[in-house]
Gaussian input, Z-matrix of N, CA and C with variables (Angstrom, degrees):
# hf/3-21g

backbone

0 1
 N
 C     1     B1
 C     2     B2     1     A1
 N     3     B3     2     A2     1     D1
 C     4     B4     3     A3     2     D2
 C     5     B5     4     A4     3     D3
 N     6     B6     5     A5     4     D4
 C     7     B7     6     A6     5     D5
 C     8     B8     7     A7     6     D6
 N     9     B9     8     A8     7     D7
 C    10    B10     9     A9     8     D8
 C    11    B11    10    A10     9     D9
 N    12    B12    11    A11    10    D10
 C    13    B13    12    A12    11    D11
 C    14    B14    13    A13    12    D12
 N    15    B15    14    A14    13    D13
 C    16    B16    15    A15    14    D14
 C    17    B17    16    A16    15    D15
 N    18    B18    17    A17    16    D16
 C    19    B19    18    A18    17    D17
 C    20    B20    19    A19    18    D18
 N    21    B21    20    A20    19    D19
 C    22    B22    21    A21    20    D20
 C    23    B23    22    A22    21    D21
 N    24    B24    23    A23    22    D22
 C    25    B25    24    A24    23    D23
 C    26    B26    25    A25    24    D24
 N    27    B27    26    A26    25    D25
 C    28    B28    27    A27    26    D26
 C    29    B29    28    A28    27    D27
 N    30    B30    29    A29    28    D28
 C    31    B31    30    A30    29    D29
 C    32    B32    31    A31    30    D30
 N    33    B33    32    A32    31    D31
 C    34    B34    33    A33    32    D32
 C    35    B35    34    A34    33    D33
 N    36    B36    35    A35    34    D34
 C    37    B37    36    A36    35    D35
 C    38    B38    37    A37    36    D36
 N    39    B39    38    A38    37    D37
 C    40    B40    39    A39    38    D38
 C    41    B41    40    A40    39    D39
 N    42    B42    41    A41    40    D40
 C    43    B43    42    A42    41    D41
 C    44    B44    43    A43    42    D42
 N    45    B45    44    A44    43    D43
 C    46    B46    45    A45    44    D44
 C    47    B47    46    A46    45    D45
 N    48    B48    47    A47    46    D46
 C    49    B49    48    A48    47    D47
 C    50    B50    49    A49    48    D48
 N    51    B51    50    A50    49    D49
 C    52    B52    51    A51    50    D50
 C    53    B53    52    A52    51    D51
 N    54    B54    53    A53    52    D52
 C    55    B55    54    A54    53    D53
 C    56    B56    55    A55    54    D54
 N    57    B57    56    A56    55    D55
 C    58    B58    57    A57    56    D56
 C    59    B59    58    A58    57    D57
 N    60    B60    59    A59    58    D58
 C    61    B61    60    A60    59    D59
 C    62    B62    61    A61    60    D60
 N    63    B63    62    A62    61    D61
 C    64    B64    63    A63    62    D62
 C    65    B65    64    A64    63    D63
 N    66    B66    65    A65    64    D64
 C    67    B67    66    A66    65    D65
 C    68    B68    67    A67    66    D66
 N    69    B69    68    A68    67    D67
 C    70    B70    69    A69    68    D68
 C    71    B71    70    A70    69    D69
 N    72    B72    71    A71    70    D70
 C    73    B73    72    A72    71    D71
 C    74    B74    73    A73    72    D72
 N    75    B75    74    A74    73    D73
 C    76    B76    75    A75    74    D74
 C    77    B77    76    A76    75    D75
 N    78    B78    77    A77    76    D76
 C    79    B79    78    A78    77    D77
 C    80    B80    79    A79    78    D78
 N    81    B81    80    A80    79    D79
 C    82    B82    81    A81    80    D80
 C    83    B83    82    A82    81    D81
 N    84    B84    83    A83    82    D82
 C    85    B85    84    A84    83    D83
 C    86    B86    85    A85    84    D84
 N    87    B87    86    A86    85    D85
 C    88    B88    87    A87    86    D86
 C    89    B89    88    A88    87    D87
 N    90    B90    89    A89    88    D88
 C    91    B91    90    A90    89    D89
 C    92    B92    91    A91    90    D90
 N    93    B93    92    A92    91    D91
 C    94    B94    93    A93    92    D92
 C    95    B95    94    A94    93    D93
 N    96    B96    95    A95    94    D94
 C    97    B97    96    A96    95    D95
 C    98    B98    97    A97    96    D96
 N    99    B99    98    A98    97    D97
 C   100   B100    99    A99    98    D98
 C   101   B101   100   A100    99    D99
 N   102   B102   101   A101   100   D100
 C   103   B103   102   A102   101   D101
 C   104   B104   103   A103   102   D102
 N   105   B105   104   A104   103   D103
 C   106   B106   105   A105   104   D104
 C   107   B107   106   A106   105   D105
 N   108   B108   107   A107   106   D106
 C   109   B109   108   A108   107   D107
 C   110   B110   109   A109   108   D108
 N   111   B111   110   A110   109   D109
 C   112   B112   111   A111   110   D110
 C   113   B113   112   A112   111   D111
 N   114   B114   113   A113   112   D112
 C   115   B115   114   A114   113   D113
 C   116   B116   115   A115   114   D114
 N   117   B117   116   A116   115   D115
 C   118   B118   117   A117   116   D116
 C   119   B119   118   A118   117   D117
 N   120   B120   119   A119   118   D118
 C   121   B121   120   A120   119   D119
 C   122   B122   121   A121   120   D120
 N   123   B123   122   A122   121   D121
 C   124   B124   123   A123   122   D122
 C   125   B125   124   A124   123   D123
 N   126   B126   125   A125   124   D124
 C   127   B127   126   A126   125   D125
 C   128   B128   127   A127   126   D126
 N   129   B129   128   A128   127   D127
 C   130   B130   129   A129   128   D128
 C   131   B131   130   A130   129   D129
 N   132   B132   131   A131   130   D130
 C   133   B133   132   A132   131   D131
 C   134   B134   133   A133   132   D132
 N   135   B135   134   A134   133   D133
 C   136   B136   135   A135   134   D134
 C   137   B137   136   A136   135   D135
 N   138   B138   137   A137   136   D136
 C   139   B139   138   A138   137   D137
 C   140   B140   139   A139   138   D138
 N   141   B141   140   A140   139   D139
 C   142   B142   141   A141   140   D140
 C   143   B143   142   A142   141   D141
 N   144   B144   143   A143   142   D142
 C   145   B145   144   A144   143   D143
 C   146   B146   145   A145   144   D144
 N   147   B147   146   A146   145   D145
 C   148   B148   147   A147   146   D146
 C   149   B149   148   A148   147   D147
 N   150   B150   149   A149   148   D148
 C   151   B151   150   A150   149   D149
 C   152   B152   151   A151   150   D150
 N   153   B153   152   A152   151   D151
 C   154   B154   153   A153   152   D152
 C   155   B155   154   A154   153   D153
 N   156   B156   155   A155   154   D154
 C   157   B157   156   A156   155   D155
 C   158   B158   157   A157   156   D156
 N   159   B159   158   A158   157   D157
 C   160   B160   159   A159   158   D158
 C   161   B161   160   A160   159   D159
 N   162   B162   161   A161   160   D160
 C   163   B163   162   A162   161   D161
 C   164   B164   163   A163   162   D162
 N   165   B165   164   A164   163   D163
 C   166   B166   165   A165   164   D164
 C   167   B167   166   A166   165   D165

   B1=1.4335
   B2=1.5502
   B3=1.3169
   B4=1.4246
   B5=1.5437
   B6=1.3350
   B7=1.4465
   B8=1.5098
   B9=1.3228
   B10=1.4828
   B11=1.5310
   B12=1.3380
   B13=1.4619
   B14=1.5071
   B15=1.3040
   B16=1.4981
   B17=1.5082
   B18=1.3111
   B19=1.4788
   B20=1.5300
   B21=1.3183
   B22=1.4633
   B23=1.5041
   B24=1.3250
   B25=1.4486
   B26=1.5249
   B27=1.3162
   B28=1.4595
   B29=1.5455
   B30=1.3056
   B31=1.4563
   B32=1.5297
   B33=1.3275
   B34=1.4469
   B35=1.5252
   B36=1.3190
   B37=1.4459
   B38=1.5393
   B39=1.3121
   B40=1.4693
   B41=1.5281
   B42=1.3379
   B43=1.4600
   B44=1.5362
   B45=1.3221
   B46=1.4906
   B47=1.5350
   B48=1.3259
   B49=1.4548
   B50=1.5015
   B51=1.3068
   B52=1.4488
   B53=1.5430
   B54=1.3290
   B55=1.4618
   B56=1.5300
   B57=1.3195
   B58=1.4569
   B59=1.5227
   B60=1.3443
   B61=1.4737
   B62=1.5162
   B63=1.3270
   B64=1.4813
   B65=1.5292
   B66=1.3026
   B67=1.4762
   B68=1.5123
   B69=1.3411
   B70=1.4508
   B71=1.5589
   B72=1.3111
   B73=1.4418
   B74=1.5358
   B75=1.3036
   B76=1.4730
   B77=1.5302
   B78=1.2791
   B79=1.4606
   B80=1.5296
   B81=1.2998
   B82=1.4590
   B83=1.5329
   B84=1.2884
   B85=1.4752
   B86=1.5242
   B87=1.3195
   B88=1.4365
   B89=1.5445
   B90=1.3273
   B91=1.4983
   B92=1.5293
   B93=1.3006
   B94=1.4408
   B95=1.5261
   B96=1.3352
   B97=1.4539
   B98=1.5393
   B99=1.3320
   B100=1.4793
   B101=1.5209
   B102=1.3317
   B103=1.4676
   B104=1.5327
   B105=1.3220
   B106=1.4732
   B107=1.5142
   B108=1.3169
   B109=1.4772
   B110=1.5106
   B111=1.3272
   B112=1.4602
   B113=1.5192
   B114=1.3376
   B115=1.4657
   B116=1.5381
   B117=1.2854
   B118=1.4784
   B119=1.5240
   B120=1.3067
   B121=1.4616
   B122=1.5214
   B123=1.3279
   B124=1.4678
   B125=1.5277
   B126=1.2931
   B127=1.4377
   B128=1.5374
   B129=1.3110
   B130=1.4790
   B131=1.5010
   B132=1.3493
   B133=1.4900
   B134=1.5119
   B135=1.3006
   B136=1.4745
   B137=1.5244
   B138=1.3508
   B139=1.4407
   B140=1.5362
   B141=1.3401
   B142=1.4803
   B143=1.5249
   B144=1.3328
   B145=1.4476
   B146=1.5224
   B147=1.3106
   B148=1.4643
   B149=1.5634
   B150=1.2939
   B151=1.4691
   B152=1.5580
   B153=1.3150
   B154=1.4833
   B155=1.5009
   B156=1.3374
   B157=1.4484
   B158=1.5330
   B159=1.3464
   B160=1.4373
   B161=1.5436
   B162=1.3116
   B163=1.4789
   B164=1.5112
   B165=1.3018
   B166=1.4752
   B167=1.4976
   A1=110.08
   A2=117.16
   A3=120.48
   A4=111.11
   A5=116.40
   A6=118.85
   A7=111.10
   A8=117.91
   A9=121.29
   A10=109.79
   A11=116.64
   A12=119.80
   A13=109.59
   A14=116.84
   A15=121.02
   A16=110.70
   A17=116.74
   A18=121.14
   A19=109.20
   A20=118.49
   A21=121.36
   A22=109.71
   A23=117.32
   A24=120.78
   A25=113.05
   A26=115.90
   A27=120.76
   A28=107.99
   A29=116.44
   A30=120.55
   A31=111.54
   A32=116.69
   A33=120.08
   A34=110.95
   A35=117.34
   A36=121.40
   A37=110.85
   A38=115.88
   A39=119.88
   A40=110.43
   A41=115.59
   A42=119.12
   A43=112.12
   A44=114.53
   A45=118.80
   A46=108.81
   A47=117.41
   A48=120.50
   A49=113.04
   A50=117.31
   A51=121.62
   A52=111.73
   A53=114.62
   A54=118.50
   A55=112.24
   A56=116.69
   A57=120.86
   A58=110.34
   A59=114.65
   A60=119.66
   A61=112.86
   A62=115.58
   A63=118.81
   A64=111.45
   A65=115.35
   A66=119.69
   A67=111.52
   A68=118.21
   A69=119.29
   A70=112.64
   A71=117.52
   A72=120.55
   A73=111.67
   A74=117.40
   A75=118.63
   A76=110.40
   A77=117.29
   A78=122.25
   A79=109.79
   A80=114.85
   A81=120.74
   A82=107.82
   A83=115.96
   A84=121.15
   A85=111.13
   A86=118.74
   A87=121.63
   A88=109.54
   A89=115.15
   A90=118.00
   A91=110.95
   A92=116.88
   A93=121.46
   A94=111.74
   A95=117.52
   A96=119.35
   A97=111.11
   A98=117.17
   A99=121.10
   A100=110.26
   A101=116.59
   A102=120.73
   A103=110.90
   A104=115.92
   A105=118.01
   A106=111.08
   A107=117.75
   A108=119.73
   A109=109.83
   A110=119.29
   A111=121.13
   A112=111.90
   A113=115.21
   A114=119.45
   A115=111.02
   A116=117.85
   A117=121.47
   A118=110.13
   A119=118.08
   A120=120.19
   A121=109.68
   A122=116.47
   A123=120.32
   A124=110.39
   A125=119.53
   A126=123.71
   A127=108.87
   A128=116.88
   A129=120.42
   A130=112.59
   A131=115.26
   A132=119.97
   A133=110.66
   A134=117.35
   A135=121.62
   A136=110.51
   A137=117.14
   A138=121.15
   A139=111.07
   A140=116.57
   A141=119.70
   A142=110.49
   A143=116.17
   A144=121.40
   A145=110.54
   A146=116.89
   A147=120.78
   A148=108.27
   A149=117.35
   A150=119.23
   A151=110.45
   A152=115.57
   A153=119.03
   A154=110.42
   A155=117.95
   A156=121.49
   A157=112.57
   A158=114.45
   A159=118.70
   A160=112.06
   A161=117.05
   A162=121.45
   A163=114.43
   A164=117.42
   A165=121.80
   A166=110.59
   D1=-39.13
   D2=-179.60
   D3=-65.09
   D4=-30.88
   D5=177.60
   D6=-63.06
   D7=-38.12
   D8=178.59
   D9=-64.78
   D10=-39.82
   D11=179.35
   D12=-65.01
   D13=-39.87
   D14=177.47
   D15=-60.08
   D16=-46.22
   D17=-178.66
   D18=-64.93
   D19=-40.62
   D20=178.05
   D21=-62.70
   D22=-45.32
   D23=179.80
   D24=-63.89
   D25=-39.66
   D26=179.07
   D27=-64.13
   D28=-46.26
   D29=-178.59
   D30=-60.95
   D31=-44.80
   D32=179.50
   D33=-66.64
   D34=-36.63
   D35=178.97
   D36=-65.84
   D37=-41.76
   D38=179.79
   D39=-66.48
   D40=-42.28
   D41=178.47
   D42=-64.67
   D43=-40.99
   D44=179.74
   D45=-65.06
   D46=-43.89
   D47=178.10
   D48=-62.06
   D49=-42.08
   D50=178.57
   D51=-63.82
   D52=-41.31
   D53=178.31
   D54=-67.38
   D55=-40.25
   D56=178.53
   D57=-65.68
   D58=-43.97
   D59=177.38
   D60=-60.38
   D61=-41.15
   D62=178.62
   D63=-66.91
   D64=-33.39
   D65=-177.37
   D66=-71.72
   D67=-36.77
   D68=-174.54
   D69=-102.17
   D70=-4.76
   D71=179.85
   D72=-68.92
   D73=144.80
   D74=176.66
   D75=-64.51
   D76=149.13
   D77=-179.21
   D78=-70.59
   D79=133.91
   D80=-179.17
   D81=-118.63
   D82=176.25
   D83=178.70
   D84=-74.88
   D85=-17.09
   D86=-179.95
   D87=-70.94
   D88=128.98
   D89=179.77
   D90=-59.40
   D91=143.73
   D92=-177.55
   D93=-63.01
   D94=-37.34
   D95=-179.10
   D96=-63.16
   D97=-40.77
   D98=178.51
   D99=-64.33
   D100=-45.09
   D101=179.96
   D102=-63.54
   D103=-42.62
   D104=178.78
   D105=-64.45
   D106=-38.44
   D107=179.98
   D108=-65.74
   D109=-39.84
   D110=176.39
   D111=-63.62
   D112=-42.27
   D113=179.54
   D114=-62.85
   D115=-43.67
   D116=179.84
   D117=-66.31
   D118=-37.19
   D119=178.54
   D120=-65.65
   D121=-41.10
   D122=178.75
   D123=-65.97
   D124=-43.79
   D125=179.02
   D126=-60.17
   D127=-43.29
   D128=178.77
   D129=-60.88
   D130=-41.18
   D131=178.63
   D132=-66.91
   D133=-40.08
   D134=179.84
   D135=-64.52
   D136=-44.50
   D137=178.63
   D138=-65.13
   D139=-39.46
   D140=178.22
   D141=-62.46
   D142=-45.26
   D143=179.59
   D144=-63.38
   D145=-42.71
   D146=-179.76
   D147=-64.69
   D148=-42.81
   D149=-179.58
   D150=-63.36
   D151=-42.78
   D152=179.15
   D153=-62.48
   D154=-42.45
   D155=-178.92
   D156=-65.73
   D157=-32.34
   D158=-178.78
   D159=-86.97
   D160=-9.56
   D161=174.77
   D162=85.58
   D163=32.69
   D164=177.53
   D165=-86.11

Protein backbone atom coordinates (compact mmCIF):
# COMPACT_ATOMS: atom_id res chain seq x y z
CA UNK A 1 0.00 0.00 0.00
CA UNK A 2 2.83 2.39 0.76
CA UNK A 3 4.21 1.81 -2.73
CA UNK A 4 0.97 3.14 -4.20
CA UNK A 5 1.21 6.24 -2.02
CA UNK A 6 4.78 6.77 -3.20
CA UNK A 7 3.74 6.52 -6.85
CA UNK A 8 0.87 8.95 -6.28
CA UNK A 9 3.20 11.39 -4.55
CA UNK A 10 5.78 11.12 -7.30
CA UNK A 11 3.14 11.70 -9.96
CA UNK A 12 1.73 14.74 -8.20
CA UNK A 13 5.22 16.11 -7.64
CA UNK A 14 6.13 15.70 -11.30
CA UNK A 15 2.90 17.36 -12.41
CA UNK A 16 3.35 20.22 -9.96
CA UNK A 17 6.93 20.73 -11.11
CA UNK A 18 5.91 20.71 -14.76
CA UNK A 19 3.14 23.22 -14.10
CA UNK A 20 5.45 25.50 -12.14
CA UNK A 21 8.13 25.23 -14.82
CA UNK A 22 5.63 26.08 -17.53
CA UNK A 23 4.38 29.05 -15.54
CA UNK A 24 7.79 30.64 -14.99
CA UNK A 25 9.50 29.60 -18.21
CA UNK A 26 10.20 32.34 -20.75
CA UNK A 27 7.83 32.40 -23.69
CA UNK A 28 9.11 30.60 -26.74
CA UNK A 29 7.91 30.30 -30.31
CA UNK A 30 6.63 26.78 -29.56
CA UNK A 31 2.86 26.82 -29.07
CA UNK A 32 1.81 26.12 -25.50
CA UNK A 33 -0.57 23.35 -26.51
CA UNK A 34 2.23 21.42 -28.25
CA UNK A 35 4.60 21.89 -25.31
CA UNK A 36 1.92 20.78 -22.84
CA UNK A 37 1.19 17.71 -24.94
CA UNK A 38 4.86 16.74 -24.97
CA UNK A 39 5.10 17.28 -21.21
CA UNK A 40 2.06 15.11 -20.52
CA UNK A 41 3.39 12.38 -22.82
CA UNK A 42 6.71 12.43 -20.96
CA UNK A 43 4.98 12.32 -17.56
CA UNK A 44 2.92 9.36 -18.72
CA UNK A 45 6.00 7.50 -19.84
CA UNK A 46 7.79 8.22 -16.56
CA UNK A 47 4.83 6.99 -14.52
CA UNK A 48 4.53 3.87 -16.68
CA UNK A 49 8.23 3.10 -16.24
CA UNK A 50 7.99 3.73 -12.50
CA UNK A 51 4.97 1.45 -12.21
CA UNK A 52 6.73 -1.30 -14.17
CA UNK A 53 9.84 -1.02 -12.00
CA UNK A 54 7.78 -1.19 -8.84
CA UNK A 55 5.81 -4.21 -10.10
CA UNK A 56 2.30 -2.80 -10.40
